[in-house]
N, C-alpha and C positions, 0 to 999 in steps of 0.2 A: 407282787412279782408278775402275775399273769397279765395284769393290766399294762405293765411296762413292756412286756413282750409283745402284746397286741399293738401298742403304740409304735414300737420299733418296726414291726412288720408292716403296719399301715404306712408309716413314713417312707420306708424304702419302696414299697409298692407304688405309692403316689409319685415319688421322684422318678421311678422308672417309667411310669405311664406318661409323665410330662416329657421325659427325655425321648420317648418313642413317638410322640404325637406327630411331629413334622414328617418323618419318613413313612410312617404308616398311612398318613393322609395322601402322600404322594403315590404310594403303592395302589391305593384305591382308585385314584384318578387315572393313573397309567393303565390299570386293568380296564377301566370303563372306556377310555379312549381307544384302546386296542379293540375291544369288542364292538363298539358302536361306530367307529370310524374306519378302522382297518378291515374288520370282518374276519371270518375264519380263514378265507383264502389268503387275504393279505398277511395275516399272522404267520401262516404256514410258509408263505413265500419269503417273509422276512427271515425266518429261522430255517430256511431250506438248505439242503446240502447233505449228502450222505458222508458218513465217516468223519474225518477230521474237519472237513469244511464246515459242516453244520455246528460242530462243537466249538470251533473257533469263533463262528458268528455269535454263538450264545455267550461266549466270554466277552467279546467286544461290546455287544449290546448291554450285557449285565454291568460292565464297568462304567458305562455312560449314564446309567439311570441312578439317581440319588435316592436309593431305597436302602432299607436295613433288613435284618433277618426276620422282621415282622412284616415290613412293607413288601417283601418279596412274595409273601404267601398269596395275596390276591392276584398278583401277576402270574404266578405259577398255575393257579387255578384256571386262569384264562388261557394259558398256553395248553393246558390239558384239555380244556373244553374245545379248543380249535383243532386238536389232533396233532400237535407237535410231537415228534418222536421222544420217547421216554428218556433216552440218554441225553438228548439235547436239553430237555427240561432240567435234568439233574445237573448238567454242566452249568446252566444258567443259575440254578440254586446255589451252586458252589461259588460262582463268580460275583453275583450281584451284591450281596451284603457287605463284603469286605472293602470294596473299592468304589470310589466315584471321583469326579473331578475335585470336589471339595476336600475329601480326605487325602487324596494324593498330594495336592499342593501343601496341605498342612503337614503331611508326613515328611516332606522334603526338608522341613525346618527342624526336625526333631533330632537327627543324628547325621552321621556320614551318609551322603546321598546313596552310596553303594548299598547300604543296608536296606533302605526303602525300595530301591530298584530291584534288589534281590528278592524282597518280599513280593513285589508285584509280579516278577517273572515266575516265582513259585506258584502264585495264584493262578497264572495262566496254565502252567504245566499241570497243576492239580485238578483244575476244572476240566481241562480236556481229557486228562487221564481218567478222572472219575467217570465222565460220560462214556469213554471208550470201554472201561472195565464193566460198566453196567451193560452196555450193548453186547459185549462179547461174552460175559459170564452169567448175567442175571436176567436179562430182558426176556419177556414173554410177549407173544403177539398181542395179547389183551392189554398190555401196559399202555400202548398207544391207542387212545380212544378214537372211535369213529364218530365224528361230530354229526349231530342232527342238523339238517338244513336250517339256516337262520337268515332272515333278511336283515340288511343294514338299513338304518333309518333314511327317510327322504331328506334331501338337502334342506338347509335352513334351520329354523328354530326347532323343528322336530328332532333334528340330529343332536342339537345341544341339549334339548330336554331329555333325550334318551340317555346321554352320557350322565347327566345328573341323577336320573332315576336309577340307572345301573349302579352307580357308585353308592347311592343311598341304600339300595337293597343289600349290597355287599357289605356295607358298613355295619349292618345289624345281622349279618348272616354268619356263615361258618368262619370267615376270615377273622371276625371279631372274637369268636370263641377261642380260636387258636392263639390269637394275640393276647387275650385276657389270661389264658393259661400260662403263657410264657412270662407275662408281667407278674402274675401272682407267685409262680414258682421262684422267680428271681427275688421278689420282695420277701418271700418266706425264708429262703436260705440266707439272704443278706441280713434280714431282721433278727434272725435267731443266732447267727454267729456272734460270739462275744466281741465287744469293742476292741479294735486293734489286733485281732487274732492274726491277720495277714500282714501286719506291719513289718515283720522280720522274715517274711517268706520271699520266694522267687530269687534267691541269691544265686549269683553266678557260680559260686563254689559248691553249690548244693546240687547233686546229680538228680535229685527228686523234684526240682523246681518245675521242669516241663510237665512231669506227670501230675503234679498238684494243679498246675494251670489247666491241664486237660480235664481233670476231675471237676473243676469249677466251670470251665468254659462250655461244656456240652449242655448242661441244663440252664445256665444263666444267660440272660440277655444283656448285650452291650450295644449301644448305638455306635454308628460309624465314627463320628467325631469324638465322642467320649472315649471310645476304644483307642483311637489314635492318641488322645491326651494321656491315657494310662500308659501306652507304650512310650510316650515321651518321658513320663516320670520314671519309667523303668530304665531308660537310657541315662537319664540324669543321675540316677542312683547306682549305675553300674550293675544293674540286675541281670538276670539270665537272658541272653539273646534268644535261646531256645524257648523259654517261657513267653517272651514277647512275641515270637513267631506263632506260637500256639494261640495266644490271645488274639492275634491278627486273623488267623485262619479259623479257629474254632470258637473263641469267645465272642467275636464279632459276627462270625458266620453261622452259628447255630444257636438254638434255644430249645426248650422243652416243647413249645408249641410247634415249631417247624419240624422237629424230629417226629412227633406224633402224626402230623399232617402227612409227611412222606411215608411213614409206616402204613397209614390207612390207605394211601393212594396206591402203593406198589406192593403191599404185602409185608407184614411185620417181619417175618423170618428172613426173607431175601434182603429187605432194606437194612435190617440190623447187621447182617453179615457184610453187606456192602459198606455200611457205615464203619464197622469195626476195621475193615480192610483199609479204608481211606484214613481213619484215625491212626492206624499203625504206620502208614506211609508218612503222614504229617509229623508224627512223633520222631520217626527216623530222620526226616529233614531237619527237625528242630535240633536234635543232638548233633547232626552234621554241621549245622550253622553256628553252633555255640562258640567255638574258638575263632574261626576265620572272620566272623562279623562282629567280634567283640572289640570295641575301640575305646572303652572307658579307661581313664587313667587310674581310677581307684574305685573301690566298691564300698558304698555306704552300708551300714549295718541295719538299715531299716528303709521302708518305702511308704509313701502315702498314696500310691497308685490305687490301692484297693480299699481305701477307707470307706467308700460307699458300698462295698461288698461285705460289710459287717455292721453290727448295730451302731447307731449314732450315740448311744448312751453308755457312759462308763459303767453304770449299774442300772438295773431295771427300775430302781426307785427314782432315777433322775428324769424319767419320761413324764411328759405332760401333753395334753391335747393341744394346748396353745403352741407348744414347740413344734408339734407335728404339722399343724397348719402353716406356721411361719416358715419352716424349712421346705415344705412342698412349694409354697408360694415363691420362695427364693429361686427355685428351678425355672420359673417362668421369666425368660429374658426377652430377646428381641423378636425371634421368629415364633416362639411358642404361643403367644396370644392368638395369632392368625391361625395356627394349626389347630389349637383347641377350639377356636370359634368355628372353623370349617368342619371339624369332626362333630361338634355339637349340632350344626345344621344338618349334616348327613344323618346323624342318629335320629333327629327329630323327624325328618322327612321319611327316612327308612321305617321308623316305627309307625308313622301314620299310614304308609303304603302297606305295611304288613297287616295292619288292623282293618283298613277300609278297602284294600285291593289285594287280597291274598291270591287271587287267580291271575294277577298280572294283566288285567285288561288294558291298563294304561300303557304298559310296555308294548303290547300288540298294536295298539293304535299308533304309537310313535314310530313303529317300524313298518307300518303299512306303506306299500309302494305307491307313490303319487305319479300322476301324469307329468312328464317333463314339459315345462313351459317353453315356448319359443323364445329365442334370444331377446326379441323386442319387449317381451313381457316379464323378463326376469328383473328382480331387484337385488340389492346388495345382500339381503337376508336369505334369498333362495337361489342364488347363483350356483349352478351345478359345478362342483369340483369332486372328482372321484374320492371316495372315502379313504382308501389306502394312502393317497397323497396327503390328505388332511391329517390322517393319523400320524404319518411320519413327520409332518410339519409340527404337529402338536408335541411330539416327543422331543424334537429338536428345540422347540421353544421351552420345554420343561428343563432341558439341560442348560439352556441359556439363563433361565430364571434361577437355577441353582447357582450359577456363576454370579449373578447379581446379588443373590442372598449371601454368597461368600464375601463379597465386598462390603455388604452391610454388617455382617457378623464380625468381620475382621477389619476395623476401621484403619485409616491411615495413621501415621505417627503422631500428627498433631492431635487428632481426636483421642488416640490411645493415651497420650500423656495427660490430656485434660481429665479423662476419667481416672487415670492413675493418681493424679494429684489429689482428687477428692477422696478416693478410697484409701489412699495412703494416710491422709489426715484422720479419717475415721478409725483406721486400724490402730494407729499409734496412740490416738486418744483413748481407745478402749483398753489398750495394754497399760497405759499409765494410770487409768482409772480402776484397773483390776477387774474389768468386765470380761470374764473369761470366754463365754460363748460368743459374745459380739466380736471379741478380738480374733478368735479362731475363724469366724465367718468372714470378717473383712480381710484377714491375711490370705485366706484361700482365694477371695475375689482378687486381691492384689496380685497374687501369683498367676491367676488365670489371665489377667490383663497383660502381664509380661509376655505370655505366650501369644496372645492375640496381637501384640505389638510386632513380634517377629514375623508372624504369618502375614499381617497387613503390609509390612515392608516387602516381603518376598513376592507376594502376588502383584504388587504394583511396580516393582523394579526388576524382578527376575533374579535377584541376588540377595544375599545376606552376608555381609563381611564377617570373617571369623572373630574380629575383635568386638563387633556388635553382638554376635551370638554369645560370646563369653561374658560380656557385660550384663546381658539379661540373665544368663545362668548364674553369675555371681550374686546378682540381686535376689534371685529365687533361693539361693543357698542361705543367704542371710535371713530371708523371710521364714525359711523352713526351721532354722535354728530358734528363731523367736517363737514360732508356732509350737515346736516341741517343748520349749521351756514353759509356755503357757499351759499346754496340755498336762505337763507334769506338776503344775501348780507352783513353779519356780518364777514368780512374777518379778522378783528383784533381778534375777539373771536375765529375764526377758527385757526388762527396761534397760539393763546395762548394754544390751546388744543393739539398741535403737540407733546410737550414733554410727555404728558400723553399717546398718541398713540404710541410713540416710546418705552416707558417703557412697554406697553402692548405687543408690538411686541417682545421685547427682552425676556419677560417672556414666551410668547408663544413658541418662538424658543427653549428656554431652556427646557421647559416642553416636547416638542416633540423629544428631543434628544434621549430619550430612544428607539424610534422606528428607528432612523437613525441618522448618523452623518451629520448634516446639515452644510452648509458652514457658517462660521462666517462673520459678516459684521458690 
């Protein structure tokens, strides 16, 4: 039993670590670019403005950066180092994890647009309100640090080297410790909760659903896109809108590591009181939104949105180390190999620097001021461009890169159906052969591809016709029925549902032909 529990916790911890890798890496790079290109003065100027102006800037910048509640930690540390006002820092912390261009576009395909637009506007209000409440009721003069003078690197290769060294040191520093704590706490809770414990939770007709979501959302980590996918499943099943809102604000926005970091930065007592006040406001908004934003025609009696927030094993005896490795590897999709590879390089370099250069001599050499060359002796690598301008350009390029990644992760209809045809064959073959675990895995992949299909169409055409959205939803409903039957061990019933799923697939394919000529099968 104990071994099975360990395997369950390790599996969930590994899956969360893979899920967080991309946005955590981005957070490290953003923080390094800010420090070495923009410099302290440039950062303060970017977040400048007293009162509402500075708080609004924090929200705008936070929503543009593709970071999560782990990736935001190194960025906040850099804002603190540069001497940005404490209320502005907290407004940024409230805004950055929940929303970015990728999640916004994905969210618009999940439900009625008014729901996602309302969530976005609520994020704006809560971020600005949270910063204003801190400034007005809790802030102390010592909360805003007075930065020590620090030189920006010389133009050219030194500046690029300084960014890499800074990111590497941070990758093995406090940011990693807070991120590891959040990942471990999430894996521990999810691994120890019994299988399917949350499958009948978050119901629209249960007044405790938002409070249950709050209880889970504060300590547990959820990535931005996985969080949006969970919200989409909640909408599909007619679950509580209030619980979905709390998942959006708290589940995606907070985790144990971030809460500990903020408490240590600003004082545990004041921070916990401020956090309790903000959570009370969020819960009030959640209950106020429950009925006006509920558009589901019917409510399902269960949900698969939180399957990964409980043990993957029906019983502790079912666990095996081979399954643990296999399921963690399945989390590595398109972007994760690059993110994990990048983090591995930073960890290696950071470890070597900590061992061989603990006094940061390399950092000082890279930031030494060099004599500016005359124009006729400048080359492409040492052409002088002000650091703040380069920093802003780098951040804009990062946003553009996230948009490119969006198009890669959500392919067009033709590519989506090519993948769907292959996964569909593997899923149905596994069901017919009675391979339970393989069938569940492939059905879940099949379901995910239908969602990617919708987003891929939306970001390329700017629309998703109601009949196309319904066709994809009908296909997912058939897949869910088959999945539930397989989980219950009712293989004969699952096989009997295959013709219905095949008809739904053909209808979905024909409906989406208006957007692209998909391959017949």
